Wavefront OBJ file of the C-alpha trace (Angstrom):
o trace
v 133.498 -109.079 106.133
v 134.002 -112.781 106.082
v 131.201 -115.133 107.691
v 131.142 -118.551 107.628
v 127.833 -120.352 106.159
v 125.746 -121.262 108.765
v 124.984 -124.503 106.878
v 126.315 -126.413 103.853
v 125.971 -125.034 100.406
v 124.007 -128.421 99.327
v 121.480 -127.518 102.231
v 121.367 -123.913 100.939
v 120.275 -125.053 97.633
v 117.769 -127.639 98.908
v 115.983 -125.156 101.435
v 115.840 -122.204 98.771
v 114.170 -124.656 96.421
v 111.790 -125.772 99.084
v 111.049 -122.151 99.896
v 110.069 -121.434 96.356
v 107.441 -124.039 96.459
v 109.344 -126.432 94.027
v 109.642 -123.602 91.530
v 113.799 -123.958 91.525
v 114.538 -127.342 89.638
v 117.521 -128.561 91.441
v 119.223 -131.672 90.057
v 119.256 -134.646 92.483
v 123.107 -135.277 92.012
v 123.623 -131.706 93.495
v 121.314 -132.761 96.733
v 122.742 -135.930 96.691
v 126.417 -134.583 97.291
v 127.990 -135.611 94.193
v 129.714 -132.268 93.851
v 128.965 -131.913 90.087
v 126.268 -129.753 88.225
v 125.548 -130.272 84.720
v 126.246 -127.630 82.367
v 122.616 -127.033 81.287
v 122.235 -126.301 85.281
v 124.887 -123.915 85.804
v 124.580 -120.071 86.009
v 127.292 -118.679 83.691
v 128.645 -115.675 85.073
v 130.683 -112.682 83.827
v 132.311 -110.386 86.217
v 132.969 -106.845 85.298
v 135.290 -105.031 87.806
v 137.128 -108.151 89.325
v 139.758 -106.611 91.694
v 139.234 -106.131 95.196
v 135.433 -106.505 96.176
v 134.770 -107.728 92.616
v 137.134 -110.584 93.252
v 135.633 -111.565 96.728
v 131.967 -111.370 94.964
v 132.990 -113.763 92.441
v 134.578 -116.272 95.102
v 131.629 -116.339 97.207
v 129.329 -116.761 94.197
v 131.290 -119.566 92.929
v 131.364 -121.265 96.447
v 127.570 -121.428 96.348
v 127.942 -124.406 93.917
v 125.774 -123.369 91.019
v 127.854 -120.615 89.264
v 130.731 -120.909 86.624
v 132.727 -117.743 86.358
v 133.121 -117.948 82.473
v 134.291 -114.480 81.737
v 136.256 -111.553 83.402
v 136.593 -107.984 82.715
v 138.705 -105.165 84.203
v 140.127 -101.833 82.900
v 142.967 -102.499 85.026
v 145.179 -105.879 84.525
v 146.759 -105.433 87.821
v 143.659 -105.336 89.449
v 142.309 -108.586 87.491
v 145.471 -110.711 88.384
v 144.101 -112.460 91.400
v 140.820 -113.365 89.744
v 142.577 -114.502 86.615
v 144.536 -116.854 88.722
v 141.383 -117.848 90.513
v 139.478 -118.530 87.269
v 142.098 -119.635 84.676
v 139.511 -120.904 82.360
v 137.675 -117.593 82.291
v 138.086 -115.423 79.032
v 139.221 -111.877 79.959
v 138.375 -108.786 78.492
v 139.157 -104.890 79.454
v 136.233 -103.273 77.920
v 132.780 -104.321 79.183
v 130.976 -103.470 75.869
v 133.111 -105.653 73.718
v 132.380 -108.676 76.454
v 128.867 -108.201 76.067
v 128.866 -107.684 72.259
v 130.943 -110.872 71.803
v 129.766 -113.015 74.614
v 126.006 -112.032 75.732
v 124.711 -115.440 73.852
v 126.881 -117.290 76.299
v 126.291 -115.592 79.595
v 123.285 -115.948 82.128
v 124.481 -113.021 84.532
v 126.707 -110.422 85.419
v 128.274 -109.039 88.484
v 129.389 -105.131 88.569
v 132.079 -103.993 91.140
v 133.418 -100.970 89.427
v 133.725 -97.534 90.768
v 130.272 -95.946 91.620
v 130.052 -93.521 88.455
v 129.844 -96.690 86.139
v 127.539 -99.024 87.856
v 124.308 -97.855 86.130
v 125.512 -97.724 82.774
v 127.096 -101.271 82.651
v 124.130 -102.927 84.626
v 121.785 -101.286 82.027
v 123.833 -102.836 79.431
v 123.498 -106.125 80.665
v 119.991 -106.186 81.634
v 119.033 -104.667 78.298
v 120.373 -108.160 76.972
v 118.172 -110.036 79.311
v 121.054 -110.735 81.832
v 120.673 -110.946 85.575
v 122.892 -108.819 87.613
v 124.494 -108.576 90.737
v 125.672 -104.871 91.513
v 127.981 -103.517 94.045
v 126.494 -100.856 96.527
v 125.613 -98.237 96.179
v 123.671 -99.150 93.416
v 124.171 -96.112 91.467
v 126.047 -92.720 91.444
v 122.857 -90.608 90.571
v 119.165 -90.553 91.826
v 118.017 -90.557 88.250
v 120.102 -93.764 87.660
v 118.837 -95.796 90.471
v 115.045 -94.833 89.338
v 115.877 -96.086 86.027
v 117.695 -99.229 86.882
v 114.534 -100.173 89.195
v 112.179 -99.534 86.241
v 114.506 -101.512 83.861
v 114.556 -104.475 86.129
v 110.854 -104.963 85.613
v 110.747 -104.105 82.259
v 113.465 -106.830 81.272
v 112.303 -109.107 83.753
v 115.643 -110.020 85.264
v 116.881 -111.010 88.738
v 118.863 -108.425 90.503
v 120.610 -108.050 93.825
v 122.608 -105.173 95.296
v 125.730 -105.706 97.140
v 124.711 -105.046 100.572
v 125.161 -108.543 102.056
v 123.887 -107.654 105.502
v 120.517 -107.343 104.076
v 120.581 -111.082 104.091
v 122.237 -111.350 107.680
v 120.657 -112.699 110.812
v 121.218 -109.583 112.753
v 118.773 -107.265 111.003
v 116.072 -110.047 111.209
v 116.500 -110.227 115.093
v 116.032 -106.531 115.093
v 112.842 -106.996 113.149
v 111.783 -109.615 115.725
v 112.168 -107.108 118.575
v 110.457 -104.481 117.069
v 107.730 -106.560 115.656
v 107.339 -107.689 119.129
v 106.887 -104.161 120.642
v 109.896 -104.250 122.764
v 110.688 -100.694 121.569
v 107.306 -99.305 121.418
v 107.075 -96.777 118.502
v 110.494 -95.655 117.358
v 111.034 -92.022 116.975
v 114.721 -91.664 116.353
v 117.723 -93.199 114.567
v 121.354 -92.700 114.524
v 123.543 -94.138 111.910
v 127.456 -93.514 112.235
v 130.594 -94.695 110.633
v 134.307 -93.805 110.896
v 134.423 -93.317 106.951
v 135.983 -91.586 105.079
v 139.189 -93.492 105.124
v 140.231 -91.852 101.912
v 141.060 -88.317 101.231
v 138.076 -85.700 100.918
v 137.589 -81.812 101.031
v 140.596 -81.263 98.902
v 141.163 -79.703 95.359
v 142.091 -81.785 92.223
v 145.842 -82.394 91.955
v 147.390 -79.566 89.497
v 150.050 -82.290 88.643
v 149.497 -85.051 86.151
v 151.015 -88.328 86.095
v 152.130 -90.968 83.589
v 149.196 -93.326 83.083
v 150.134 -97.060 84.311
v 150.535 -99.206 81.329
v 148.169 -101.990 82.546
v 145.514 -99.278 83.244
v 143.111 -98.175 80.574
v 142.506 -94.805 82.003
v 139.596 -93.824 79.224
v 137.694 -97.072 79.936
v 138.147 -96.325 83.797
v 136.584 -92.908 83.197
v 133.809 -94.172 81.308
v 130.702 -91.942 81.793
v 132.756 -89.258 83.882
v 134.291 -86.113 82.613
v 137.577 -86.498 81.083
v 140.576 -85.402 83.292
v 144.176 -86.334 83.385
v 145.171 -89.163 85.308
v 146.642 -88.201 88.675
v 148.666 -90.514 91.070
v 146.516 -91.953 94.171
v 143.385 -91.926 92.708
v 143.146 -95.616 91.731
v 142.145 -98.196 92.916
v 140.532 -96.751 96.117
v 140.760 -92.992 96.519
v 138.246 -92.137 93.781
v 135.674 -92.300 96.630
v 136.176 -88.928 97.813
v 135.424 -87.228 94.353
v 131.906 -86.430 93.373
v 132.744 -87.181 89.511
v 133.262 -91.103 90.575
v 132.148 -91.689 94.111
v 129.463 -90.881 96.532
v 131.269 -90.222 99.719
v 130.850 -91.814 103.094
v 127.138 -92.503 103.028
v 127.563 -93.933 99.658
v 129.958 -96.298 100.517
v 128.414 -97.343 104.107
v 124.909 -96.321 104.038
v 123.727 -99.391 102.290
v 125.139 -101.229 105.357
v 123.897 -98.746 108.255
v 120.830 -97.079 106.857
v 119.533 -100.351 105.461
v 118.745 -101.711 108.940
v 116.250 -98.951 109.934
v 114.806 -99.015 106.313
v 114.012 -102.694 106.577
v 112.985 -102.853 110.184
v 110.693 -99.703 110.047
v 109.599 -99.767 106.545
v 110.936 -96.394 105.580
v 110.385 -94.844 102.084
v 112.371 -91.897 100.561
v 112.818 -89.169 103.078
v 110.621 -86.125 103.017
v 113.427 -83.631 103.714
v 117.226 -83.560 104.495
v 119.374 -80.878 105.735
v 122.936 -81.113 106.859
v 125.918 -79.382 108.884
v 129.402 -80.099 107.569
v 132.899 -80.537 108.886
v 135.019 -76.827 108.971
v 138.004 -76.995 106.857
v 140.470 -74.277 105.433
v 140.850 -73.989 102.075
v 142.690 -70.759 100.815
v 140.591 -67.838 101.910
v 137.535 -69.613 102.437
v 137.000 -70.625 106.396
v 134.286 -73.099 105.672
v 136.081 -74.392 102.485
v 135.235 -74.459 98.928
v 135.634 -78.035 97.517
v 132.921 -78.484 94.888
v 134.836 -81.584 93.430
v 135.291 -83.106 96.599
v 133.182 -84.285 99.444
v 133.441 -82.898 103.084
v 135.842 -84.168 105.771
v 132.819 -84.880 107.977
v 129.189 -84.511 108.073
v 125.695 -84.503 110.300
v 122.910 -85.351 107.882
v 119.301 -85.095 109.286
v 116.723 -86.895 107.534
v 112.754 -87.144 108.113
v 110.675 -90.036 107.179
v 107.097 -90.285 106.802
v 105.319 -92.196 109.728
v 104.845 -95.951 109.437
v 103.155 -98.380 111.671
v 106.548 -98.775 113.471
v 107.154 -95.204 114.256
v 105.851 -92.256 116.555
v 104.727 -89.696 114.002
v 107.498 -88.860 111.417
v 111.113 -90.548 112.033
v 114.069 -88.561 112.307
v 117.320 -90.310 110.970
v 120.527 -88.773 111.836
v 123.636 -89.690 109.849
v 127.012 -89.071 111.004
v 130.494 -89.596 109.270
v 134.100 -88.586 109.601
v 134.323 -90.156 113.387
v 131.274 -88.126 114.505
v 129.073 -90.062 116.876
v 125.915 -89.573 118.750
v 125.749 -89.124 122.485
v 126.157 -92.621 124.251
v 122.767 -93.856 125.299
v 122.123 -93.417 128.871
v 121.418 -97.409 129.119
v 124.778 -98.310 128.131
v 127.632 -98.556 130.796
v 130.700 -96.226 130.666
v 132.907 -99.394 129.411
v 130.554 -101.206 127.245
v 131.285 -100.761 123.809
v 129.851 -98.033 121.442
v 131.687 -98.859 118.137
v 133.014 -96.634 115.409
v 130.120 -97.939 112.946
v 126.739 -98.728 114.402
v 123.231 -97.823 114.616
v 121.006 -96.946 117.325
v 117.149 -97.162 117.416
v 115.135 -95.049 120.038
v 111.607 -95.852 120.803
v 108.925 -94.869 123.306
v 109.393 -97.918 125.449
v 113.149 -98.857 124.626
v 116.421 -98.870 122.481
v 118.178 -101.335 120.472
v 121.529 -100.928 118.465
v 123.742 -102.832 116.176
v 126.880 -102.752 114.363
v 127.672 -102.577 110.517
v 125.557 -105.027 108.392
v 123.136 -105.121 111.151
v 125.618 -107.434 113.067
v 125.637 -107.885 116.812
v 122.214 -106.683 117.520
v 121.772 -105.662 121.081
v 118.907 -104.611 123.539
v 119.631 -101.791 125.940
v 120.493 -102.089 128.366
v 122.643 -105.034 127.501
v 121.411 -107.034 130.693
v 118.282 -107.625 128.724
v 119.687 -109.617 126.223
v 120.845 -112.503 128.813
v 116.885 -113.048 129.565
v 115.515 -112.077 126.127
v 113.120 -114.987 124.969
v 111.599 -112.999 122.007
v 110.588 -116.013 119.467
v 112.235 -115.951 116.208
v 109.457 -114.749 113.614
v 111.290 -113.356 110.515
v 112.494 -115.958 108.492
v 116.237 -116.338 108.045
v 118.298 -116.608 104.832
v 120.244 -119.612 104.707
v 123.800 -118.841 104.547
v 123.333 -115.418 106.090
v 125.497 -112.885 104.212
v 127.365 -115.437 101.958
v 123.837 -116.565 101.434
v 122.957 -113.116 99.925
v 125.333 -113.968 97.045
v 123.974 -117.564 96.856
v 120.282 -116.212 97.124
v 120.696 -114.314 93.854
v 122.243 -117.212 91.806
v 119.569 -119.518 92.777
v 116.941 -117.043 91.791
v 118.787 -116.158 88.480
v 118.940 -119.853 87.696
v 115.368 -120.157 88.654
v 114.033 -117.012 86.543
v 112.506 -113.820 87.102
v 109.735 -113.557 89.833
v 110.390 -117.101 91.144
v 112.344 -116.316 94.437
v 112.146 -113.323 96.903
v 115.518 -111.559 97.423
v 116.624 -109.486 100.102
v 117.845 -106.580 98.190
v 116.699 -106.658 94.568
v 116.407 -103.228 92.695
v 112.691 -102.964 93.703
v 114.221 -102.727 97.362
v 117.789 -101.502 96.523
v 116.511 -98.790 94.380
v 114.675 -96.655 96.778
v 117.321 -97.322 99.341
v 120.040 -95.719 97.089
v 117.762 -92.876 96.245
v 117.772 -92.109 100.233
v 121.133 -92.192 100.357
v 121.759 -89.967 97.146
v 119.042 -87.274 98.411
v 121.298 -87.093 101.813
v 124.437 -86.300 99.375
v 122.086 -83.704 97.626
v 122.140 -81.569 100.960
v 126.141 -82.039 100.974
v 126.675 -80.662 97.434
v 124.164 -77.963 97.856
v 126.584 -76.540 100.749
v 129.231 -75.927 97.908
v 127.030 -74.239 95.586
v 128.880 -70.645 95.129
v 127.163 -67.571 93.614
v 128.638 -64.026 93.132
v 127.712 -62.172 96.432
v 125.080 -59.724 95.873
v 127.213 -56.846 96.811
v 129.051 -57.316 93.563
v 132.656 -56.795 95.327
v 135.258 -58.777 93.502
v 135.950 -62.204 95.443
v 132.842 -62.132 97.597
v 130.424 -65.098 97.385
v 127.114 -66.428 98.652
v 126.537 -70.156 99.577
v 122.779 -70.202 99.052
v 122.692 -73.781 99.938
v 123.953 -73.732 103.335
v 121.893 -73.902 106.353
v 118.485 -74.808 104.595
v 116.351 -77.772 104.624
v 115.870 -79.475 101.348
v 112.201 -80.494 100.544
v 111.987 -83.501 98.449
v 109.033 -84.636 96.100
v 109.372 -88.301 95.307
v 106.981 -88.595 92.539
v 108.682 -85.585 90.766
v 112.150 -86.695 91.615
v 113.125 -83.188 92.556
v 113.828 -80.932 95.245
v 110.786 -78.321 95.526
v 112.406 -75.600 97.495
v 115.813 -74.954 96.090
v 116.299 -75.562 92.337
v 119.908 -75.423 92.252
v 120.260 -78.720 94.122
v 118.367 -80.449 91.236
v 121.394 -80.448 89.022
v 123.030 -83.525 90.981
v 120.067 -85.530 90.425
v 121.062 -86.574 86.892
v 124.508 -85.862 85.683
v 125.672 -85.511 82.019
v 127.481 -88.452 80.656
v 130.740 -87.917 78.690
v 130.403 -87.937 74.914
v 130.089 -91.533 73.601
v 128.699 -92.937 76.819
v 125.146 -93.222 77.640
v 122.734 -95.020 80.153
v 120.809 -96.703 77.348
v 117.373 -95.716 78.771
l 1 2 3 4 5 6 7 8 9 10 11 12 13 14 15 16 17 18 19 20 21 22 23 24 25 26 27 28 29 30 31 32 33 34 35 36 37 38 39 40 41 42 43 44 45 46 47 48 49 50 51 52 53 54 55 56 57 58 59 60 61 62 63 64 65 66 67 68 69 70 71 72 73 74 75 76 77 78 79 80 81 82 83 84 85 86 87 88 89 90 91 92 93 94 95 96 97 98 99 100 101 102 103 104 105 106 107 108 109 110 111 112 113 114 115 116 117 118 119 120 121 122 123 124 125 126 127 128 129 130 131 132 133 134 135 136 137 138 139 140 141 142 143 144 145 146 147 148 149 150 151 152 153 154 155 156 157 158 159 160 161 162 163 164 165 166 167 168 169 170 171 172 173 174 175 176 177 178 179 180 181 182 183 184 185 186 187 188 189 190 191 192 193 194 195 196 197 198 199 200 201 202 203 204 205 206 207 208 209 210 211 212 213 214 215 216 217 218 219 220 221 222 223 224 225 226 227 228 229 230 231 232 233 234 235 236 237 238 239 240 241 242 243 244 245 246 247 248 249 250 251 252 253 254 255 256 257 258 259 260 261 262 263 264 265 266 267 268 269 270 271 272 273 274 275 276 277 278 279 280 281 282 283 284 285 286 287 288 289 290 291 292 293 294 295 296 297 298 299 300 301 302 303 304 305 306 307 308 309 310 311 312 313 314 315 316 317 318 319 320 321 322 323 324 325 326 327 328 329 330 331 332 333 334 335 336 337 338 339 340 341 342 343 344 345 346 347 348 349 350 351 352 353 354 355 356 357 358 359 360 361 362 363 364 365 366 367 368 369 370 371 372 373 374 375 376 377 378 379 380 381 382 383 384 385 386 387 388 389 390 391 392 393 394 395 396 397 398 399 400 401 402 403 404 405 406 407 408 409 410 411 412 413 414 415 416 417 418 419 420 421 422 423 424 425 426 427 428 429 430 431 432 433 434 435 436 437 438 439 440 441 442 443 444 445 446 447 448 449 450 451 452 453 454 455 456 457 458 459 460 461 462 463 464 465 466 467 468 469 470 471 472 473 474 475 476 477 478 479 480 481 482
């Protein structure tokens, strides 16, 4: 998503400094428009995982005006090529461990945009050295990792932000305004849906290994994941559908679609979760048995404890693989109901938005023309781009000086919620020998049940087999460093 800043970067820096009550020291030559920042005032940034989204992260951070992209790191030289061209003075590494070991005294902050399974490990290594971190969504691969990163951010006193830029957008703040003004009454149901996955899922691991491309260090790419031979069409994108590396559709899109209701309604971790998954035919099993891979589509239902914005416990529906909720009656037959969106249903009204909280709308749509609800929720200067600049400004200021939209105190619980939803999916593929004892007959005890979640204990209380997915074992030689 590309959004133009709503104001200049110079104004952004000045506004953010004022919001911090003068705590941030911004050089007057920056505010004066000279376009120069003294080296002592720059945020020295190292990017780890600098292709694709990692490249755009660095580009926008650099455009904020106070950051110097001084170091680049990627396991795949092909993916790093564009960033190396954009930042030719940056020193390049392939192994993040070597980068941090050699350069930690020269680095202020680190961005992490690798596949999901290595997020936590790299972020923890940087934080333990006192480095501020910007980590792409989802924050982690495992629930345990999310909890550990949240605690580590406080322990090491570093500035953190997850890369769900919609959390700084104007749209989610407009949704807050409407909810706070009572236009919806009390919200009882929320629907979130996406057209993801747009990568292969519900398949078995390929049996034919392939030659490892020379520019790719396959062992470094695997990192914490179990060793497997390289296969074609996994890198750079299709890893998302494999549980060893990715977190499926909700891991990819939930930070952009579940975040608005979590923020607007003040939701915590769910009390329980249940699901149904799309039917697929794999060999002799009608419903499929692909424990290595995410299902082709799913409908996940989570219950959240009542807040002051909800009517009793709130029910949130997550739908992926092209499944969508029924069109609200207030929406005309030709009015758009997009492929990715969020619908809030309350006792007095409804509202909806698109991905990142964009295009917030009251229902029926005619209400939007006459709406005069005052702006009461402070906007983030720069909107979605400001999500990056906010982090850089806060990192330059120091821990605890600036409020962020998605620091790990916020992003940690949100990520846990998304991964708790995935527990229900993974539980559906737990296969045990059938009690009949007959050969080739199996039971699937995790299907068609509701998992009860204990946040304090960080575990499912009524189906212990699901708890194996809360914390995975890292490959030998790799560790979280807790």
